[in-house]
C-alpha positions as CSV (number, residue, x, y, z in Angstrom):
1,M,52.0,42.2,21.5
2,S,55.2,40.6,22.7
3,L,57.1,37.6,21.4
4,S,59.6,35.7,23.5
5,I,62.0,33.0,22.1
6,V,63.6,30.5,24.4
7,H,66.4,28.2,23.2
8,T,66.8,25.0,25.3
9,R,67.6,21.3,24.9
10,A,65.5,18.2,25.3
11,A,66.6,15.1,27.3
12,L,66.3,12.2,24.8
13,G,68.3,9.3,26.0
14,V,72.0,10.3,25.9
15,N,71.3,12.9,23.2
16,A,70.2,16.5,23.8
17,P,68.6,17.9,20.6
18,P,68.1,21.7,20.5
19,I,64.5,23.0,21.1
20,T,63.2,26.5,20.2
21,V,60.1,27.7,22.1
22,E,58.3,30.8,20.8
23,V,55.8,32.4,23.2
24,H,53.3,35.2,22.2
25,I,52.2,37.2,25.3
26,S,49.2,39.4,25.0
27,K,46.2,40.6,27.0
28,G,43.0,38.7,27.0
29,L,41.8,35.2,27.9
30,P,44.5,32.7,28.7
31,G,45.2,30.1,26.0
32,L,47.7,27.5,24.9
33,T,48.3,26.4,21.4
34,M,50.9,23.8,20.3
35,V,51.8,23.3,16.7
36,G,53.6,20.3,15.2
37,L,53.2,16.8,16.4
38,P,53.3,16.9,20.2
39,E,53.6,13.5,22.0
40,T,51.1,12.2,24.5
41,T,53.2,13.5,27.5
42,V,53.1,17.1,26.0
43,K,49.3,16.9,25.6
44,E,49.0,15.7,29.2
45,A,51.1,18.7,30.3
46,R,48.7,21.0,28.5
47,D,45.8,19.4,30.4
48,R,47.7,19.7,33.8
49,R,48.3,23.4,33.0
50,A,44.6,24.0,32.3
51,Q,43.6,22.3,35.5
52,R,46.1,24.3,37.6
53,H,44.8,27.5,36.1
54,Y,41.2,26.8,37.2
55,Q,42.0,25.7,40.8
């Protein structure tokens, strides 16, 4: 089991609020889980990632 943490910033107009992304890497079937209240664009990115995986 491996946990990676990435600190980055989001582009939100002229502001750049900090973002922390935590990723758990393990063996097994690929999956993606987002917690919180992701916006529509984030949900679409998840769908694009799933489509890319199966091409």
